[in-house]
GUTISE-859099 format. One record per residue (C-alpha): z, x negated, y negated; residue in one letter; residue number from 1. Coordinates in nm, 3 decimals, decimal comma. Example, Ala and Ser with C-alpha at 12.3 -4.5 7.8 and 13.67 -1.06 7.14 Angstrom:
BEGIN
+---------+---------+---------+------+------+
|       Z |       X |       Y | resn | resi |
+---------+---------+---------+------+------+
|   0,780 |  -1,230 |   0,450 |    a |    1 |
|   0,714 |  -1,367 |   0,106 |    s |    2 |
+---------+---------+---------+------+------+
! end
This chain:
BEGIN
+---------+---------+---------+------+------+
|       Z |       X |       Y | resn | resi |
+---------+---------+---------+------+------+
|  -3,543 |  -4,677 |  -1,476 |    m |    1 |
|  -3,275 |  -4,404 |  -1,511 |    k |    2 |
|  -3,159 |  -4,213 |  -1,204 |    k |    3 |
|  -3,118 |  -3,838 |  -1,251 |    a |    4 |
|  -3,157 |  -3,512 |  -1,068 |    f |    5 |
|  -3,482 |  -3,327 |  -1,107 |    t |    6 |
|  -3,499 |  -2,964 |  -1,211 |    l |    7 |
|  -3,610 |  -2,869 |  -0,859 |    v |    8 |
|  -3,306 |  -3,037 |  -0,701 |    e |    9 |
|  -3,069 |  -2,863 |  -0,940 |    i |   10 |
|  -3,233 |  -2,525 |  -0,870 |    m |   11 |
|  -3,198 |  -2,582 |  -0,494 |    v |   12 |
|  -2,822 |  -2,652 |  -0,535 |    v |   13 |
|  -2,780 |  -2,342 |  -0,756 |    v |   14 |
|  -2,965 |  -2,135 |  -0,495 |    g |   15 |
|  -2,740 |  -2,259 |  -0,214 |    i |   16 |
|  -2,428 |  -2,180 |  -0,419 |    i |   17 |
|  -2,563 |  -1,830 |  -0,490 |    a |   18 |
|  -2,624 |  -1,768 |  -0,118 |    i |   19 |
|  -2,274 |  -1,888 |  -0,027 |    l |   20 |
|  -2,121 |  -1,667 |  -0,297 |    a |   21 |
|  -2,321 |  -1,368 |  -0,170 |    t |   22 |
|  -2,171 |  -1,419 |   0,175 |    l |   23 |
|  -1,815 |  -1,509 |   0,070 |    a |   24 |
|  -1,734 |  -1,255 |  -0,203 |    i |   25 |
|  -1,768 |  -0,938 |   0,010 |    p |   26 |
|  -1,549 |  -1,096 |   0,279 |    m |   27 |
|  -1,282 |  -1,184 |   0,022 |    m |   28 |
|  -1,287 |  -0,829 |  -0,117 |    l |   29 |
|  -1,265 |  -0,680 |   0,232 |    r |   30 |
|  -0,970 |  -0,908 |   0,317 |    n |   31 |
|  -0,799 |  -0,803 |  -0,006 |    r |   32 |
|  -0,836 |  -0,435 |   0,083 |    i |   33 |
|  -0,702 |  -0,498 |   0,435 |    v |   34 |
|  -0,398 |  -0,681 |   0,295 |    s |   35 |
|  -0,330 |  -0,395 |   0,048 |    h |   36 |
|  -0,351 |  -0,140 |   0,330 |    e |   37 |
|  -0,121 |  -0,348 |   0,552 |    t |   38 |
|   0,136 |  -0,372 |   0,274 |    l |   39 |
|   0,108 |   0,005 |   0,213 |    a |   40 |
|   0,185 |   0,071 |   0,581 |    i |   41 |
|   0,481 |  -0,167 |   0,568 |    a |   42 |
|   0,606 |   0,005 |   0,251 |    s |   43 |
|   0,579 |   0,346 |   0,421 |    c |   44 |
|   0,790 |   0,214 |   0,709 |    r |   45 |
|   1,044 |   0,073 |   0,462 |    t |   46 |
|   1,072 |   0,405 |   0,279 |    i |   47 |
|   1,108 |   0,605 |   0,602 |    v |   48 |
|   1,376 |   0,365 |   0,725 |    s |   49 |
|   1,557 |   0,394 |   0,390 |    a |   50 |
|   1,539 |   0,775 |   0,408 |    c |   51 |
|   1,685 |   0,769 |   0,760 |    q |   52 |
|   1,969 |   0,543 |   0,643 |    s |   53 |
|   2,032 |   0,769 |   0,344 |    y |   54 |
|   2,039 |   1,070 |   0,577 |    y |   55 |
|   2,289 |   0,913 |   0,816 |    s |   56 |
|   2,525 |   0,774 |   0,548 |    i |   57 |
|   2,551 |   1,067 |   0,307 |    n |   58 |
|   2,753 |   1,376 |   0,387 |    l |   59 |
|   2,648 |   1,648 |   0,412 |    p |   60 |
|   2,343 |   1,500 |   0,583 |    h |   61 |
|   2,018 |   1,532 |   0,397 |    g |   62 |
|   1,719 |   1,332 |   0,284 |    y |   63 |
|   1,704 |   1,196 |  -0,071 |    p |   64 |
|   1,562 |   1,425 |  -0,340 |    p |   65 |
|   1,335 |   1,148 |  -0,473 |    d |   66 |
|   1,255 |   0,778 |  -0,439 |    l |   67 |
|   1,478 |   0,692 |  -0,733 |    q |   68 |
|   1,779 |   0,797 |  -0,524 |    s |   69 |
|   1,697 |   0,514 |  -0,281 |    l |   70 |
|   1,700 |   0,240 |  -0,545 |    g |   71 |
|   1,969 |   0,064 |  -0,741 |    g |   72 |
|   2,324 |  -0,004 |  -0,633 |    s |   73 |
|   2,554 |   0,294 |  -0,677 |    v |   74 |
|   2,929 |   0,284 |  -0,622 |    g |   75 |
|   2,914 |  -0,041 |  -0,426 |    g |   76 |
|   2,644 |   0,092 |  -0,191 |    v |   77 |
|   2,342 |  -0,142 |  -0,204 |    p |   78 |
|   1,995 |  -0,008 |  -0,276 |    a |   79 |
|   1,797 |   0,120 |   0,020 |    y |   80 |
|   1,463 |   0,001 |  -0,126 |    i |   81 |
|   1,363 |  -0,241 |  -0,400 |    d |   82 |
|   1,308 |  -0,148 |  -0,763 |    d |   83 |
|   0,927 |  -0,159 |  -0,733 |    v |   84 |
|   0,923 |   0,135 |  -0,491 |    l |   85 |
|   1,214 |   0,324 |  -0,647 |    s |   86 |
|   1,094 |   0,317 |  -1,009 |    t |   87 |
|   0,809 |   0,530 |  -1,147 |    p |   88 |
|   0,513 |   0,514 |  -1,113 |    p |   89 |
|   0,606 |   0,418 |  -0,751 |    y |   90 |
|   0,321 |   0,171 |  -0,706 |    e |   91 |
|   0,290 |  -0,147 |  -0,507 |    r |   92 |
|  -0,012 |  -0,372 |  -0,465 |    t |   93 |
|  -0,285 |  -0,119 |  -0,526 |    g |   94 |
|  -0,115 |   0,184 |  -0,370 |    y |   95 |
|   0,078 |   0,475 |  -0,521 |    r |   96 |
|   0,355 |   0,637 |  -0,316 |    f |   97 |
|   0,414 |   1,011 |  -0,349 |    i |   98 |
|   0,739 |   1,141 |  -0,201 |    y |   99 |
|   0,790 |   1,514 |  -0,150 |    q |  100 |
|   1,136 |   1,644 |  -0,065 |    y |  101 |
|   1,100 |   1,955 |   0,150 |    i |  102 |
|   1,463 |   2,030 |   0,243 |    d |  103 |
|   1,770 |   1,854 |   0,382 |    e |  104 |
|   1,590 |   1,801 |   0,712 |    e |  105 |
|   1,238 |   1,702 |   0,608 |    s |  106 |
|   1,021 |   1,515 |   0,360 |    f |  107 |
|   0,661 |   1,399 |   0,322 |    k |  108 |
|   0,537 |   1,064 |   0,199 |    l |  109 |
|   0,181 |   0,990 |   0,091 |    y |  110 |
|   0,038 |   0,645 |   0,012 |    a |  111 |
|  -0,287 |   0,661 |  -0,183 |    e |  112 |
|  -0,504 |   0,379 |  -0,318 |    p |  113 |
|  -0,486 |   0,360 |  -0,697 |    i |  114 |
|  -0,855 |   0,265 |  -0,713 |    h |  115 |
|  -1,024 |   0,389 |  -0,393 |    p |  116 |
|  -1,277 |   0,138 |  -0,263 |    g |  117 |
|  -1,122 |  -0,147 |  -0,463 |    r |  118 |
|  -0,752 |  -0,145 |  -0,372 |    t |  119 |
|  -0,784 |   0,039 |  -0,041 |    g |  120 |
|  -1,006 |   0,269 |   0,160 |    n |  121 |
|  -0,747 |   0,452 |   0,368 |    r |  122 |
|  -0,490 |   0,712 |   0,266 |    y |  123 |
|  -0,161 |   0,725 |   0,459 |    f |  124 |
|   0,087 |   0,998 |   0,545 |    y |  125 |
|   0,428 |   0,995 |   0,709 |    t |  126 |
|   0,733 |   1,218 |   0,729 |    d |  127 |
|   1,084 |   1,215 |   0,875 |    e |  128 |
|   0,940 |   1,142 |   1,221 |    t |  129 |
|   0,820 |   0,799 |   1,106 |    g |  130 |
|   0,471 |   0,851 |   1,252 |    r |  131 |
|   0,215 |   0,709 |   1,006 |    i |  132 |
|  -0,132 |   0,860 |   1,000 |    t |  133 |
|  -0,442 |   0,748 |   0,811 |    a |  134 |
|  -0,761 |   0,898 |   0,677 |    k |  135 |
|  -1,052 |   0,755 |   0,479 |    e |  136 |
|  -1,184 |   0,931 |   0,174 |    g |  137 |
|  -0,897 |   1,170 |   0,103 |    g |  138 |
|  -0,531 |   1,255 |   0,144 |    r |  139 |
|  -0,402 |   1,203 |   0,498 |    a |  140 |
|  -0,193 |   1,456 |   0,683 |    g |  141 |
|   0,008 |   1,497 |   1,004 |    p |  142 |
|  -0,299 |   1,586 |   1,212 |    s |  143 |
|  -0,492 |   1,266 |   1,126 |    d |  144 |
|  -0,503 |   0,971 |   1,369 |    p |  145 |
|  -0,192 |   0,753 |   1,389 |    a |  146 |
|  -0,202 |   0,397 |   1,260 |    v |  147 |
+---------+---------+---------+------+------+
! end
């Protein structure tokens, strides 16, 4: 007599796998979004720190006109940030970074998910103060809660 699995046994195993997948997949997606948001916050801190270094090194003092000014080695001075953040379209791991030069003394930086709901749920904002704020569902600003 041959030993084999019955159709009922196979269906039970398939059902168990389906239940486990139903529980695991949303958790994996949520963890992915959290890791993208964490990296976006870290990238905002990196850019602010680079802007502060740029401000203190260059005379007359002033913030960079764009993110490209922070990348690439120029005249023996090493890059302030890596090529991923300093090269258009200024994206890293599901987030797009939008830098706005205001004047020599101020700038704004926005970090927005490229695909809201898939690459991130929160939008981030920071400026020359280094305070990072966050908002769900739309562009963050200085009056939103701090991270």
